[in-house]
N, C-alpha and C positions, 0 to 999 in steps of 0.2 A: 710436591715441593722440590724445588731445584736445589742442588748441592754444588759446592765448589770444594776442590781439594787443594791443599797447599802443603808443600814440603817445608818443614821448619829447618833452617840451616843449623848444622851441628854447633856452631859457635853461639847460637841463641837458645839451645835446649834448656840450660839451667834457668835462665830468666823466664822463658816461656812456661815451663812447668811450675815454677814458683807463682807466676801470675795466675795459673789455673787454681792452685791451692789457696790463693788469697782472695778469690772472688767473694763478694759480699754474701751472696746466697750460694752456699756450697751445694752443688748438684748431687743428686743421687746418681749412682753409676751401676752399670752392669759390666763385668769384666769377663772376657773370654780369651782363652789361649788356643791358637790355631797351630797345629803341628801336622805336617804332611804324613807322619807315621801313625799318630794316634787320633787324628781328627780334631774336631772342635771339643774343647773342654770348658764348660762354664765354671768360673772361679767365684763369682759373686753376682748377686742379683738384687737390684734395688736397695743398695746400701749407701749410706752417706760417705762421701769422699773426705777422708781426713787429711791426706797429703799425697802429693805426687812430686818427686824430686829426682835430681840427677846427683849422684855421688861424685864429688869433685876431688876428694883426697883419699889417700890410703890404697890398700890393695883392691878395693871395689870401685876405684875411680872409673867413671864412665857408665856405671850401672844405673838403671832407672828403678826407683822403688815406688810402689803404689801401696798406700795404706787406706783401707776402707773399713767401715763398720761402726759400731756404737762403742761407747766407753766400756772397756773390759772385754769386748768381743771383737777386737780388731783382727783383720786378715791382712797380711803383708805378702805382696807378690813382687819378685825382683826379676828384672831382665838384665842379665849380666853383660851381654855384649850387643847392645843395640846398634843397628846399622843405619836406621832412618826413623824419622817421626813424621807422619802425615796427619794433618788436621782436616777433618771434613766439617765444613761450615754450612749452615743454612744460607743460601744465597741472598734471600730477601733481608734477613735480620742480622746476619753475620754471627749468629750464635753457634758456638762449638757443639757439634752433635756427636762426633766420634773422634777418637785419637787412635791411630795405628802406630804401634812401635814394633818395627820389624827387626829380626835377627836372622842369622843363617838357618836356624832350625825351625823357623816359623814366625809367628807374630802374635802380639797381644793386642786385642781391641778393647777400648774403654768407651762405652756408650754413655752419654750424659743425658739426664732428663731432670726436669723440674720436679720437686717433691709434690707439687700441686697436681701433676698429671696422674691419671689412674690407669 
């Protein structure tokens, strides 16, 4: 399967992330934190995406927040100083497969999959 990567311009982050959160069929996600000092750290595996958003006000302005999980069992991961967002798309269908949110100390990868996949 061929993939294409595109950088999301900073001025479009908020609307792009809201668009992911508002998809009709919310995908399942796997979230990994990649840090050069500590290596790959799995944060969530095959959990429903509740929300992904950009904080636009207050002292956390500019932070990206990812909320995954089931009711009462949510996990929140925050990227406080994101520097870039890349979307990896399936070239044939245009479906989002992975979102990379980079910061100075590493990056967070969010892998999207349909709940129908096993």
